[in-house]
VEXLUM-140341 format. One record per atom (N, C-alpha, C, O, CB): residue in three letters; residue number from 0; x, y, z. Coordinates in steps of 0.02 Angstrom, whole numbers, plus 32768, in hexadecimal, padded with zeros to 4 digits. Glycine has a CB too. Example, Ala and Ser with C-alpha at 12.3 -4.5 7.8 and 13.67 -1.06 7.14 Angstrom:
BEGIN
ala | 0 | 8294 | 7EE4 | 8186
ala | 0 | 8267 | 7F1F | 8186
ala | 0 | 8294 | 7F5B | 8186
ala | 0 | 82C8 | 7F5A | 81A7
ala | 0 | 8235 | 7F20 | 81C4
ser | 1 | 8282 | 7F90 | 8162
ser | 1 | 82AC | 7FCB | 8165
ser | 1 | 8285 | 8002 | 818A
ser | 1 | 829E | 8039 | 8192
ser | 1 | 82C0 | 7FE2 | 811E
END
This chain:
BEGIN
met | 0 | 7D4A | 82FA | 81B9
met | 0 | 7D2A | 82C7 | 8192
met | 0 | 7D4A | 8284 | 81A0
met | 0 | 7D87 | 827D | 8198
met | 0 | 7D2D | 82D9 | 8147
ala | 1 | 7D24 | 8253 | 81B4
ala | 1 | 7D3E | 8211 | 81C5
ala | 1 | 7D40 | 81E5 | 8187
ala | 1 | 7D16 | 81EB | 815A
ala | 1 | 7D14 | 81F1 | 81FC
ser | 2 | 7D70 | 81B8 | 8185
ser | 2 | 7D75 | 8187 | 814F
ser | 2 | 7D4A | 814C | 8160
ser | 2 | 7D43 | 8138 | 819A
ser | 2 | 7DBE | 8172 | 8144
val | 3 | 7D2D | 812E | 812C
val | 3 | 7D03 | 80F4 | 8135
val | 3 | 7D1E | 80BC | 8109
val | 3 | 7D29 | 80C6 | 80CD
val | 3 | 7CB8 | 8103 | 8124
leu | 4 | 7D2A | 8082 | 8126
leu | 4 | 7D42 | 8049 | 8100
leu | 4 | 7D08 | 8028 | 80DA
leu | 4 | 7CCF | 802A | 80F0
leu | 4 | 7D63 | 8015 | 812F
gln | 5 | 7D19 | 800A | 80A2
gln | 5 | 7CE7 | 7FE4 | 807C
gln | 5 | 7CD3 | 7FA7 | 80A6
gln | 5 | 7CF9 | 7F91 | 80D1
gln | 5 | 7D03 | 7FCE | 8037
asp | 6 | 7C98 | 7F8C | 8098
asp | 6 | 7C82 | 7F50 | 80BA
asp | 6 | 7CAF | 7F15 | 80AB
asp | 6 | 7CBC | 7EEA | 80D6
asp | 6 | 7C39 | 7F3F | 80A7
ser | 7 | 7CC8 | 7F12 | 806E
ser | 7 | 7CF3 | 7EDB | 8058
ser | 7 | 7D32 | 7EF9 | 8039
ser | 7 | 7D2D | 7F24 | 800D
ser | 7 | 7CCE | 7EAC | 8025
pro | 8 | 7D6D | 7EE4 | 804F
pro | 8 | 7DAA | 7F02 | 8034
pro | 8 | 7DB4 | 7EF0 | 7FEA
pro | 8 | 7DA1 | 7EBB | 7FD4
pro | 8 | 7DE6 | 7EEA | 805C
thr | 9 | 7DD2 | 7F1E | 7FC6
thr | 9 | 7DE2 | 7F12 | 7F80
thr | 9 | 7E19 | 7EDD | 7F7B
thr | 9 | 7E14 | 7EAF | 7F53
thr | 9 | 7DF8 | 7F53 | 7F5D
ile | 10 | 7E4C | 7EE4 | 7FA4
ile | 10 | 7E82 | 7EB3 | 7FA8
ile | 10 | 7E7C | 7E90 | 7FEC
ile | 10 | 7E82 | 7EAF | 8020
ile | 10 | 7EC9 | 7ED5 | 7FA0
lys | 11 | 7E70 | 7E50 | 7FE9
lys | 11 | 7E66 | 7E29 | 8026
lys | 11 | 7EA7 | 7E09 | 803D
lys | 11 | 7ED8 | 7E07 | 8017
lys | 11 | 7E30 | 7DF2 | 801B
asn | 12 | 7EA8 | 7DF0 | 807A
asn | 12 | 7EE3 | 7DD0 | 8096
asn | 12 | 7EFD | 7D99 | 8068
asn | 12 | 7F3A | 7D93 | 805E
asn | 12 | 7ED3 | 7DB4 | 80DB
glu | 13 | 7ED1 | 7D71 | 804D
glu | 13 | 7EE7 | 7D39 | 8022
glu | 13 | 7F04 | 7D52 | 7FE0
glu | 13 | 7F25 | 7D2B | 7FBD
glu | 13 | 7EAD | 7D0B | 8015
asp | 14 | 7EF9 | 7D91 | 7FCE
asp | 14 | 7F16 | 7DAE | 7F92
asp | 14 | 7F5F | 7DC2 | 7F9C
asp | 14 | 7F84 | 7DCC | 7F6B
asp | 14 | 7EED | 7DEB | 7F7C
ile | 15 | 7F74 | 7DC9 | 7FDA
ile | 15 | 7FB8 | 7DDD | 7FEA
ile | 15 | 7FE3 | 7D9E | 7FF0
ile | 15 | 7FD7 | 7D74 | 801B
ile | 15 | 7FBB | 7E07 | 802C
leu | 16 | 8015 | 7D99 | 7FC3
leu | 16 | 8040 | 7D5E | 7FC3
leu | 16 | 807D | 7D68 | 7FF0
leu | 16 | 8093 | 7D3A | 8012
leu | 16 | 8057 | 7D4E | 7F7C
glu | 17 | 8098 | 7DA5 | 7FEF
glu | 17 | 80D2 | 7DB3 | 801A
glu | 17 | 80DB | 7DFE | 8022
glu | 17 | 80BF | 7E26 | 7FFD
glu | 17 | 8112 | 7D94 | 7FFD
tyr | 18 | 8104 | 7E10 | 8054
tyr | 18 | 8115 | 7E56 | 8060
tyr | 18 | 815F | 7E5B | 8070
tyr | 18 | 8179 | 7E33 | 8098
tyr | 18 | 80EA | 7E73 | 809A
ser | 19 | 8180 | 7E8B | 8052
ser | 19 | 81C7 | 7E98 | 8060
ser | 19 | 81CC | 7ED6 | 808B
ser | 19 | 81BA | 7F0D | 8077
ser | 19 | 81EF | 7EA1 | 801D
glu | 20 | 81E6 | 7ECD | 80C8
glu | 20 | 81EF | 7F06 | 80F7
glu | 20 | 8221 | 7F38 | 80DC
glu | 20 | 8218 | 7F75 | 80E5
glu | 20 | 8206 | 7EEC | 813B
ser | 21 | 8256 | 7F21 | 80BD
ser | 21 | 828B | 7F4E | 80A6
ser | 21 | 8277 | 7F76 | 8068
ser | 21 | 828D | 7FAE | 8060
ser | 21 | 82C9 | 7F27 | 8098
glu | 22 | 824D | 7F59 | 803D
glu | 22 | 8238 | 7F7C | 8000
glu | 22 | 81F1 | 7F9A | 8006
glu | 22 | 81DC | 7FBE | 7FD9
glu | 22 | 823A | 7F4C | 7FC5
tyr | 23 | 81CE | 7F8B | 803C
tyr | 23 | 8189 | 7FA1 | 8045
tyr | 23 | 8160 | 7F8A | 8008
tyr | 23 | 813B | 7FB1 | 7FEA
tyr | 23 | 8185 | 7FEE | 804E
lys | 24 | 8167 | 7F4B | 7FF7
lys | 24 | 8149 | 7F2F | 7FBB
lys | 24 | 811B | 7EF5 | 7FCC
lys | 24 | 812E | 7EC6 | 7FEE
lys | 24 | 8180 | 7F18 | 7F89
phe | 25 | 80DD | 7EFA | 7FB3
phe | 25 | 80AE | 7EC3 | 7FB8
phe | 25 | 80AD | 7E9E | 7F75
phe | 25 | 80A7 | 7EBD | 7F40
phe | 25 | 8067 | 7EDD | 7FCA
lys | 26 | 80B2 | 7E5C | 7F77
lys | 26 | 80A9 | 7E33 | 7F3B
lys | 26 | 8062 | 7E17 | 7F41
lys | 26 | 804F | 7DF9 | 7F73
lys | 26 | 80E0 | 7DFA | 7F35
leu | 27 | 803B | 7E20 | 7F0C
leu | 27 | 7FF4 | 7E0E | 7F0B
leu | 27 | 7FE6 | 7DD6 | 7ED9
leu | 27 | 800F | 7DC7 | 7EAD
leu | 27 | 7FC9 | 7E4B | 7EFA
thr | 28 | 7FAC | 7DB7 | 7EE0
thr | 28 | 7F95 | 7D89 | 7EAD
thr | 28 | 7F8A | 7DB0 | 7E6D
thr | 28 | 7F83 | 7DED | 7E6F
thr | 28 | 7F54 | 7D63 | 7EC4
ile | 29 | 7F89 | 7D8E | 7E36
ile | 29 | 7F7E | 7DB0 | 7DF5
ile | 29 | 7F3C | 7DD5 | 7DF5
ile | 29 | 7F39 | 7E0E | 7DDE
ile | 29 | 7F80 | 7D7C | 7DBC
ser | 30 | 7F07 | 7DB6 | 7E0E
ser | 30 | 7EC5 | 7DD7 | 7E0D
ser | 30 | 7EC4 | 7E15 | 7E39
ser | 30 | 7EA5 | 7E47 | 7E27
ser | 30 | 7E8E | 7DA6 | 7E24
ala | 31 | 7EE6 | 7E13 | 7E72
ala | 31 | 7EE9 | 7E4E | 7E9E
ala | 31 | 7F12 | 7E85 | 7E7E
ala | 31 | 7F00 | 7EC0 | 7E82
ala | 31 | 7F07 | 7E3B | 7EE3
tyr | 32 | 7F48 | 7E73 | 7E5E
tyr | 32 | 7F72 | 7EA5 | 7E3C
tyr | 32 | 7F4A | 7EC8 | 7E05
tyr | 32 | 7F50 | 7F04 | 7DFB
tyr | 32 | 7FB1 | 7E84 | 7E1E
gln | 33 | 7F21 | 7EA2 | 7DE1
gln | 33 | 7EF7 | 7EC0 | 7DAC
gln | 33 | 7EC5 | 7EF1 | 7DCA
gln | 33 | 7EB5 | 7F24 | 7DAB
gln | 33 | 7ED2 | 7E88 | 7D85
lys | 34 | 7EAB | 7EE2 | 7E06
lys | 34 | 7E7D | 7F11 | 7E27
lys | 34 | 7EA1 | 7F52 | 7E37
lys | 34 | 7E85 | 7F88 | 7E2D
lys | 34 | 7E61 | 7EF1 | 7E69
val | 35 | 7EDE | 7F4E | 7E4F
val | 35 | 7F04 | 7F8A | 7E5F
val | 35 | 7F13 | 7FB1 | 7E1F
val | 35 | 7F0F | 7FEF | 7E1F
val | 35 | 7F46 | 7F77 | 7E84
arg | 36 | 7F24 | 7F8F | 7DEA
arg | 36 | 7F32 | 7FB0 | 7DAB
arg | 36 | 7EF7 | 7FD9 | 7D92
arg | 36 | 7EFF | 800A | 7D6E
arg | 36 | 7F46 | 7F7D | 7D75
ala | 37 | 7EBA | 7FC4 | 7DA6
ala | 37 | 7E7D | 7FE6 | 7D90
ala | 37 | 7E6E | 8024 | 7DBB
ala | 37 | 7E41 | 804A | 7DAA
ala | 37 | 7E43 | 7FB6 | 7D93
phe | 38 | 7E92 | 802F | 7DF2
phe | 38 | 7E86 | 8069 | 7E1D
phe | 38 | 7E92 | 80A9 | 7DF4
phe | 38 | 7EBC | 80AB | 7DC8
phe | 38 | 7EB4 | 8068 | 7E5B
gln | 39 | 7E6D | 80DC | 7E05
gln | 39 | 7E77 | 811E | 7DE8
gln | 39 | 7EAF | 8141 | 7E0E
gln | 39 | 7EB9 | 8135 | 7E4A
gln | 39 | 7E35 | 8149 | 7DEB
asn | 40 | 7ED4 | 816C | 7DEB
asn | 40 | 7F08 | 8192 | 7E0C
asn | 40 | 7EEB | 81BA | 7E46
asn | 40 | 7EB8 | 81DD | 7E3E
asn | 40 | 7F2C | 81C1 | 7DD9
gly | 41 | 7F0A | 81B6 | 7E80
gly | 41 | 7EF2 | 81DA | 7EBB
gly | 41 | 7EC0 | 81B4 | 7EE5
gly | 41 | 7EA7 | 81CE | 7F16
gly | 41 | 7ED4 | 821A | 7EA6
ser | 42 | 7EB0 | 8176 | 7ED1
ser | 42 | 7E80 | 814E | 7EF9
ser | 42 | 7E9C | 8142 | 7F3F
ser | 42 | 7ED5 | 812E | 7F47
ser | 42 | 7E72 | 810A | 7ED6
pro | 43 | 7E72 | 814E | 7F72
pro | 43 | 7E8A | 8141 | 7FB7
pro | 43 | 7E88 | 80F6 | 7FC7
pro | 43 | 7E61 | 80D1 | 7FA9
pro | 43 | 7E5F | 8168 | 7FEA
phe | 44 | 7EB3 | 80E2 | 7FF5
phe | 44 | 7EB3 | 809D | 800C
phe | 44 | 7EC3 | 809C | 8056
phe | 44 | 7EDF | 80CD | 8071
phe | 44 | 7EE5 | 8071 | 7FE4
ala | 45 | 7EB3 | 8065 | 8077
ala | 45 | 7EC5 | 805B | 80BD
ala | 45 | 7EE2 | 8015 | 80C4
ala | 45 | 7EC8 | 7FE5 | 80A6
ala | 45 | 7E87 | 8065 | 80EC
val | 46 | 7F16 | 800E | 80EA
val | 46 | 7F32 | 7FCD | 80FC
val | 46 | 7F17 | 7FBE | 8142
val | 46 | 7F20 | 7FE5 | 8170
val | 46 | 7F81 | 7FCC | 80F9
thr | 47 | 7EF7 | 7F85 | 8148
thr | 47 | 7ED8 | 7F73 | 8188
thr | 47 | 7EEF | 7F2E | 81A0
thr | 47 | 7F04 | 7F04 | 8178
thr | 47 | 7E8B | 7F74 | 8181
val | 48 | 7EEA | 7F24 | 81E0
val | 48 | 7EF3 | 7EE2 | 81FF
val | 48 | 7EB7 | 7ED9 | 822D
val | 48 | 7EAB | 7F01 | 825A
val | 48 | 7F38 | 7EDC | 8227
asp | 49 | 7E92 | 7EA4 | 8222
asp | 49 | 7E55 | 7E96 | 824A
asp | 49 | 7E27 | 7ED3 | 824B
asp | 49 | 7E0C | 7EE5 | 8280
asp | 49 | 7E69 | 7E82 | 8291
gln | 50 | 7E1D | 7EF1 | 8212
gln | 50 | 7DF2 | 7F2B | 8208
gln | 50 | 7E08 | 7F69 | 822E
gln | 50 | 7DE2 | 7F99 | 8236
gln | 50 | 7DAB | 7F1A | 821B
gln | 51 | 7E45 | 7F69 | 8247
gln | 51 | 7E63 | 7FA4 | 8267
gln | 51 | 7E92 | 7FC5 | 8235
gln | 51 | 7EBF | 7FA4 | 821B
gln | 51 | 7E89 | 7F91 | 82AA
val | 52 | 7E87 | 8005 | 8227
val | 52 | 7EB1 | 8028 | 81F7
val | 52 | 7EF8 | 8030 | 8214
val | 52 | 7F01 | 804A | 824B
val | 52 | 7E92 | 806D | 81E5
ile | 53 | 7F29 | 801A | 81EC
ile | 53 | 7F6F | 8023 | 81FE
ile | 53 | 7F88 | 8064 | 81E0
ile | 53 | 7FA9 | 808C | 8201
ile | 53 | 7F9A | 7FE7 | 81E6
tyr | 54 | 7F78 | 8070 | 819F
tyr | 54 | 7F88 | 80AF | 817F
tyr | 54 | 7F5D | 80B9 | 8141
tyr | 54 | 7F42 | 808A | 8124
tyr | 54 | 7FD3 | 80B2 | 816C
tyr | 55 | 7F58 | 80F8 | 812E
tyr | 55 | 7F35 | 810D | 80F1
tyr | 55 | 7F68 | 8126 | 80BF
tyr | 55 | 7FA0 | 8138 | 80D0
tyr | 55 | 7F00 | 8144 | 8101
gly | 56 | 7F53 | 8125 | 8080
gly | 56 | 7F7E | 8141 | 804C
gly | 56 | 7F57 | 814C | 800C
gly | 56 | 7F1A | 8147 | 800B
gly | 56 | 7FBA | 8113 | 803E
phe | 57 | 7F7B | 815C | 7FD7
phe | 57 | 7F5D | 8169 | 7F96
phe | 57 | 7F82 | 8142 | 7F60
phe | 57 | 7FBF | 813E | 7F60
phe | 57 | 7F5E | 81B4 | 7F86
phe | 58 | 7F5B | 8125 | 7F32
phe | 58 | 7F78 | 8103 | 7EF8
phe | 58 | 7F8E | 8138 | 7EC6
phe | 58 | 7F68 | 8166 | 7EB6
phe | 58 | 7F45 | 80D1 | 7ED8
ile | 59 | 7FCB | 8131 | 7EAE
ile | 59 | 7FE7 | 8161 | 7E7E
ile | 59 | 7FFF | 813B | 7E40
ile | 59 | 8025 | 810A | 7E46
ile | 59 | 8021 | 818A | 7E9E
leu | 60 | 7FE9 | 8151 | 7E06
leu | 60 | 8002 | 8135 | 7DC8
leu | 60 | 8049 | 814E | 7DBD
leu | 60 | 8055 | 818A | 7DC4
leu | 60 | 7FD4 | 8147 | 7D8B
pro | 61 | 8078 | 8122 | 7DAD
pro | 61 | 80BE | 8138 | 7DA5
pro | 61 | 80C8 | 816A | 7D6B
pro | 61 | 80FD | 8189 | 7D67
pro | 61 | 80EA | 80FC | 7D9B
ile | 62 | 8098 | 8171 | 7D40
ile | 62 | 809F | 81A0 | 7D08
ile | 62 | 807F | 81E3 | 7D16
ile | 62 | 807D | 820E | 7CE9
ile | 62 | 8080 | 8181 | 7CC9
thr | 63 | 8067 | 81ED | 7D51
thr | 63 | 8045 | 822C | 7D62
thr | 63 | 8078 | 8265 | 7D68
thr | 63 | 80B1 | 825A | 7D7B
thr | 63 | 801D | 8225 | 7DA2
ser | 64 | 8061 | 82A0 | 7D58
ser | 64 | 808C | 82DB | 7D62
ser | 64 | 807D | 82FC | 7DA5
ser | 64 | 80A1 | 832A | 7DB9
ser | 64 | 8083 | 830D | 7D28
ala | 65 | 8048 | 82E6 | 7DC6
ala | 65 | 8036 | 8302 | 7E07
ala | 65 | 8064 | 82E6 | 7E3D
ala | 65 | 8080 | 82AF | 7E36
ala | 65 | 7FEC | 82F3 | 7E18
ser | 66 | 806B | 830B | 7E72
ser | 66 | 8092 | 82F2 | 7EAB
ser | 66 | 8065 | 82E9 | 7EE6
ser | 66 | 802F | 8307 | 7EEB
ser | 66 | 80CD | 8322 | 7EBC
cys | 67 | 807B | 82BF | 7F14
cys | 67 | 8057 | 82B2 | 7F52
cys | 67 | 808D | 82AB | 7F87
cys | 67 | 80A4 | 8274 | 7F96
cys | 67 | 8027 | 8271 | 7F4E
asp | 68 | 80A1 | 82E3 | 7FA3
asp | 68 | 80DC | 82E2 | 7FCF
asp | 68 | 80CB | 82E1 | 8019
asp | 68 | 80F8 | 82E8 | 8043
asp | 68 | 8105 | 831E | 7FC0
asn | 69 | 808C | 82D9 | 802A
asn | 69 | 807A | 82DB | 8071
asn | 69 | 8053 | 829D | 8087
asn | 69 | 802F | 829F | 80B9
asn | 69 | 8051 | 8319 | 8080
ser | 70 | 805A | 8266 | 8063
ser | 70 | 8035 | 822A | 8074
ser | 70 | 805B | 81EC | 805E
ser | 70 | 8089 | 81EF | 8035
ser | 70 | 7FEE | 822B | 8054
ile | 71 | 8048 | 81B3 | 807A
ile | 71 | 8060 | 8174 | 8061
ile | 71 | 803F | 8168 | 801D
ile | 71 | 8003 | 8174 | 8016
ile | 71 | 8052 | 8139 | 8093
thr | 72 | 8065 | 814F | 7FED
thr | 72 | 804A | 8142 | 7FAB
thr | 72 | 8058 | 80F9 | 7F98
thr | 72 | 8085 | 80D9 | 7FB2
thr | 72 | 8067 | 8172 | 7F77
met | 73 | 802F | 80E0 | 7F69
met | 73 | 8038 | 809D | 7F4E
met | 73 | 803F | 80A3 | 7F03
met | 73 | 8019 | 80C7 | 7EE3
met | 73 | 7FFD | 806F | 7F62
asp | 74 | 8070 | 807F | 7EE7
asp | 74 | 8074 | 807C | 7E9F
asp | 74 | 8086 | 8036 | 7E89
asp | 74 | 8099 | 800C | 7EB1
asp | 74 | 80A7 | 80AF | 7E84
leu | 75 | 807F | 802B | 7E48
leu | 75 | 8089 | 7FE9 | 7E2C
leu | 75 | 80D3 | 7FDA | 7E23
leu | 75 | 80FB | 8006 | 7E14
leu | 75 | 8066 | 7FE3 | 7DE9
gly | 76 | 80E5 | 7F9B | 7E2D
gly | 76 | 812A | 7F85 | 7E23
gly | 76 | 8134 | 7F6F | 7DDB
gly | 76 | 812D | 7F34 | 7DCC
gly | 76 | 813C | 7F4D | 7E53
trp | 77 | 8144 | 7F9E | 7DAF
trp | 77 | 814A | 7F8E | 7D68
trp | 77 | 8180 | 7F5A | 7D5A
trp | 77 | 8178 | 7F32 | 7D2D
trp | 77 | 815A | 7FCD | 7D40
asn | 78 | 81B6 | 7F5A | 7D80
asn | 78 | 81EC | 7F29 | 7D76
asn | 78 | 81E7 | 7EEF | 7DA6
asn | 78 | 8215 | 7EC5 | 7DA9
asn | 78 | 8230 | 7F4B | 7D7E
ser | 79 | 81B2 | 7EEB | 7DCA
ser | 79 | 81A8 | 7EB7 | 7DFB
ser | 79 | 8161 | 7E9C | 7DF3
ser | 79 | 8132 | 7EBA | 7E0C
ser | 79 | 81B4 | 7ED1 | 7E45
pro | 80 | 8159 | 7E64 | 7DD1
pro | 80 | 8116 | 7E4B | 7DC0
pro | 80 | 80E8 | 7E45 | 7DFD
pro | 80 | 80FB | 7E2B | 7E31
pro | 80 | 811B | 7E09 | 7D9E
asn | 81 | 80AA | 7E5C | 7DF5
asn | 81 | 8075 | 7E57 | 7E28
asn | 81 | 8088 | 7E77 | 7E6A
asn | 81 | 8072 | 7E61 | 7E9F
asn | 81 | 8064 | 7E0E | 7E33
ala | 82 | 80B0 | 7EAC | 7E67
ala | 82 | 80C7 | 7ECD | 7EA4
ala | 82 | 80AD | 7F15 | 7EA6
ala | 82 | 80A7 | 7F36 | 7E73
ala | 82 | 8113 | 7ECC | 7EA9
ile | 83 | 80A0 | 7F2B | 7EE3
ile | 83 | 8090 | 7F71 | 7EEF
ile | 83 | 80C0 | 7F89 | 7F26
ile | 83 | 80D2 | 7F64 | 7F53
ile | 83 | 8045 | 7F7B | 7F04
phe | 84 | 80D3 | 7FC8 | 7F20
phe | 84 | 8101 | 7FE6 | 7F50
phe | 84 | 80DD | 801D | 7F76
phe | 84 | 80B8 | 8044 | 7F58
phe | 84 | 8140 | 8002 | 7F2C
val | 85 | 80E9 | 8021 | 7FB7
val | 85 | 80CE | 8057 | 7FDF
val | 85 | 8109 | 8084 | 7FF2
val | 85 | 813B | 806D | 800E
val | 85 | 80A8 | 803D | 801F
lys | 86 | 8102 | 80C4 | 7FE2
lys | 86 | 8139 | 80F3 | 7FEA
lys | 86 | 8123 | 812F | 8014
lys | 86 | 80E8 | 813B | 801E
lys | 86 | 8152 | 810B | 7FA5
leu | 87 | 8154 | 8154 | 802A
leu | 87 | 8147 | 8193 | 804C
leu | 87 | 8147 | 81C9 | 8017
leu | 87 | 817C | 81DC | 7FFE
leu | 87 | 817B | 81A1 | 8085
gly | 88 | 810C | 81E1 | 8006
gly | 88 | 8106 | 8216 | 7FD4
gly | 88 | 810F | 81FD | 7F8D
gly | 88 | 8125 | 81C4 | 7F82
gly | 88 | 8137 | 824B | 7FE2
tyr | 89 | 80FF | 8228 | 7F5E
tyr | 89 | 810B | 821A | 7F17
tyr | 89 | 811E | 825B | 7EF5
tyr | 89 | 80FA | 828C | 7EFC
tyr | 89 | 80CC | 81FB | 7EF5
pro | 90 | 8153 | 825E | 7ED1
pro | 90 | 8180 | 8226 | 7EC1
pro | 90 | 81AD | 8211 | 7EFB
pro | 90 | 81C9 | 81DB | 7EFB
pro | 90 | 81AA | 8238 | 7E85
ser | 91 | 81B3 | 823D | 7F2D
ser | 91 | 81D8 | 822C | 7F69
ser | 91 | 81C4 | 825D | 7FA0
ser | 91 | 819F | 828C | 7F95
ser | 91 | 8226 | 822E | 7F5D
leu | 92 | 81DD | 8250 | 7FDB
leu | 92 | 81D0 | 827B | 8014
leu | 92 | 81F8 | 82BC | 800D
leu | 92 | 8234 | 82BA | 8000
leu | 92 | 81E1 | 8258 | 8057
leu | 93 | 81D7 | 82F4 | 8015
leu | 93 | 81FA | 8335 | 8010
leu | 93 | 8227 | 833E | 804D
leu | 93 | 8215 | 8329 | 8084
leu | 93 | 81C7 | 836F | 800A
pro | 94 | 8260 | 835E | 8044
pro | 94 | 828C | 836D | 807D
pro | 94 | 8265 | 8396 | 80B1
pro | 94 | 8244 | 83C7 | 80A1
pro | 94 | 82CB | 8395 | 8065
gly | 95 | 826B | 8381 | 80EF
gly | 95 | 8249 | 83A4 | 8125
gly | 95 | 8201 | 838E | 8131
gly | 95 | 81E4 | 83A0 | 8164
gly | 95 | 824B | 83EC | 8118
ala | 96 | 81E4 | 8368 | 8102
ala | 96 | 819F | 8350 | 810B
ala | 96 | 819F | 8315 | 813B
ala | 96 | 81D0 | 82F1 | 8141
ala | 96 | 817F | 833C | 80C6
ser | 97 | 8167 | 830C | 815C
ser | 97 | 8161 | 82D6 | 818C
ser | 97 | 8120 | 82B0 | 817F
ser | 97 | 80EA | 82CD | 817C
ser | 97 | 8162 | 82F1 | 81D4
ile | 98 | 8127 | 826E | 8178
ile | 98 | 80ED | 8241 | 816F
ile | 98 | 80F2 | 820C | 81A5
ile | 98 | 8128 | 81EF | 81AF
ile | 98 | 80EB | 8222 | 8127
asp | 99 | 80BB | 81FD | 81C6
asp | 99 | 80B9 | 81C8 | 81F8
asp | 99 | 80C2 | 8185 | 81D3
asp | 99 | 8092 | 816B | 81B7
asp | 99 | 8076 | 81C9 | 8221
asp | 100 | 80FE | 816B | 81D4
asp | 100 | 810F | 812F | 81AE
asp | 100 | 80FC | 80F0 | 81D4
asp | 100 | 8120 | 80D9 | 8200
asp | 100 | 815A | 812E | 819E
gln | 101 | 80C2 | 80D4 | 81C2
gln | 101 | 80AA | 8097 | 81E1
gln | 101 | 80AF | 805B | 81B2
gln | 101 | 808F | 8028 | 81BE
gln | 101 | 8062 | 80A0 | 81F8
arg | 102 | 80D6 | 8061 | 817D
arg | 102 | 80DA | 802B | 814B
arg | 102 | 80F4 | 7FE9 | 8169
arg | 102 | 80E1 | 7FB4 | 8151
arg | 102 | 8107 | 803F | 8112
asn | 103 | 811D | 7FED | 819C
asn | 103 | 8135 | 7FB1 | 81BF
asn | 103 | 811B | 7FB1 | 8206
asn | 103 | 813F | 7F9F | 8235
asn | 103 | 8182 | 7FAE | 81BE
asn | 104 | 80DD | 7FC5 | 820F
asn | 104 | 80BC | 7FC6 | 8250
asn | 104 | 80C5 | 7F81 | 8271
asn | 104 | 80BC | 7F4E | 8250
asn | 104 | 8071 | 7FD8 | 8249
pro | 105 | 80D5 | 7F7F | 82B2
pro | 105 | 80E1 | 7F3F | 82D4
pro | 105 | 80A6 | 7F0E | 82CE
pro | 105 | 80B1 | 7ED2 | 82C6
pro | 105 | 80EF | 7F4C | 831C
lys | 106 | 8068 | 7F26 | 82D2
lys | 106 | 802E | 7EF9 | 82CC
lys | 106 | 802A | 7EDC | 8286
lys | 106 | 801C | 7EA0 | 827E
lys | 106 | 7FED | 7F1E | 82DE
leu | 107 | 8036 | 7F04 | 8254
leu | 107 | 8035 | 7EEC | 820F
leu | 107 | 806C | 7EB9 | 8204
leu | 107 | 8060 | 7E83 | 81E7
leu | 107 | 803D | 7F27 | 81DE
ile | 108 | 80A8 | 7EC9 | 821A
ile | 108 | 80E1 | 7E9B | 8210
ile | 108 | 80D6 | 7E5A | 8236
ile | 108 | 80E4 | 7E24 | 821A
ile | 108 | 8122 | 7EBD | 8228
ala | 109 | 80BE | 7E5D | 8273
ala | 109 | 80B1 | 7E20 | 829A
ala | 109 | 807D | 7DF4 | 8277
ala | 109 | 8085 | 7DB7 | 8276
ala | 109 | 809A | 7E31 | 82E1
thr | 110 | 8049 | 7E12 | 825C
thr | 110 | 8015 | 7DED | 823A
thr | 110 | 8031 | 7DCB | 81FB
thr | 110 | 8024 | 7D90 | 81EF
thr | 110 | 7FDA | 7E1A | 8228
leu | 111 | 8056 | 7DF1 | 81D3
leu | 111 | 8073 | 7DD5 | 8196
leu | 111 | 80A5 | 7D9D | 81A5
leu | 111 | 80A9 | 7D6B | 8182
leu | 111 | 8094 | 7E0C | 816C
lys | 112 | 80CC | 7DA7 | 81DB
lys | 112 | 80FD | 7D74 | 81EF
lys | 112 | 80D9 | 7D34 | 8204
lys | 112 | 80ED | 7CFD | 81F1
lys | 112 | 812A | 7D8F | 8229
lys | 113 | 80A5 | 7D3B | 822C
lys | 113 | 807F | 7D02 | 8243
lys | 113 | 8061 | 7CDB | 8209
lys | 113 | 805B | 7C9E | 820B
lys | 113 | 8047 | 7D19 | 8273
gln | 114 | 804E | 7CFF | 81D4
gln | 114 | 8031 | 7CDF | 8199
gln | 114 | 8065 | 7CC5 | 8167
gln | 114 | 8053 | 7CA9 | 8133
gln | 114 | 8002 | 7D0F | 8176
gly | 115 | 80A5 | 7CCF | 8176
gly | 115 | 80DA | 7CB8 | 814A
gly | 115 | 80E1 | 7CE2 | 810B
gly | 115 | 80FA | 7CCA | 80D8
gly | 115 | 80CE | 7C71 | 8137
lys | 116 | 80CA | 7D20 | 810D
lys | 116 | 80CC | 7D4C | 80D2
lys | 116 | 8104 | 7D7F | 80D5
lys | 116 | 810E | 7DA5 | 80A5
lys | 116 | 808A | 7D70 | 80CB
leu | 117 | 8129 | 7D81 | 810A
leu | 117 | 815E | 7DB2 | 8112
leu | 117 | 819D | 7D99 | 80F0
leu | 117 | 81B3 | 7D61 | 80FC
leu | 117 | 816C | 7DC1 | 815C
lys | 118 | 81B9 | 7DC2 | 80C5
lys | 118 | 81F6 | 7DAF | 80A0
lys | 118 | 822E | 7DDF | 80AD
lys | 118 | 8265 | 7DD6 | 8092
lys | 118 | 81E9 | 7DAB | 8055
END
C-alpha cells in the first residue's frame, strides 16, 4: 500500500520557525502548533522537502499508554512552547530495534540551513 501526500501540507514551510539538530525539535508558529495539538493519537505524518518525502512517522500523545517502538514519532514539547519533538519510537526505541533515522537527513538539514532555520 503506497502513501499519498495531501495536496496541501498541514504544516507549511513558513510555519517552521527553527529546527534543532541535537534535540530533533521543530519550533512552530502558534497557529501551526495548534494544528498539531488537534491531531489524533496515531495520526501519520510525513516530513518533506520540495514534495519529496524525507521520512514518515506517527503523532503520539504523551499521555497515551500505547507504545510505538518501530517508527519515528512526534510529540508535543510541553516544557518548550510551540515545539514538537521527533523521536525514535515511543516512549523510546526498544533495545535491538532498528529504525531508519532520517531526522537529520542531509537534504532536510541543508534546506533548513539555507533558510536560516537551523539552530
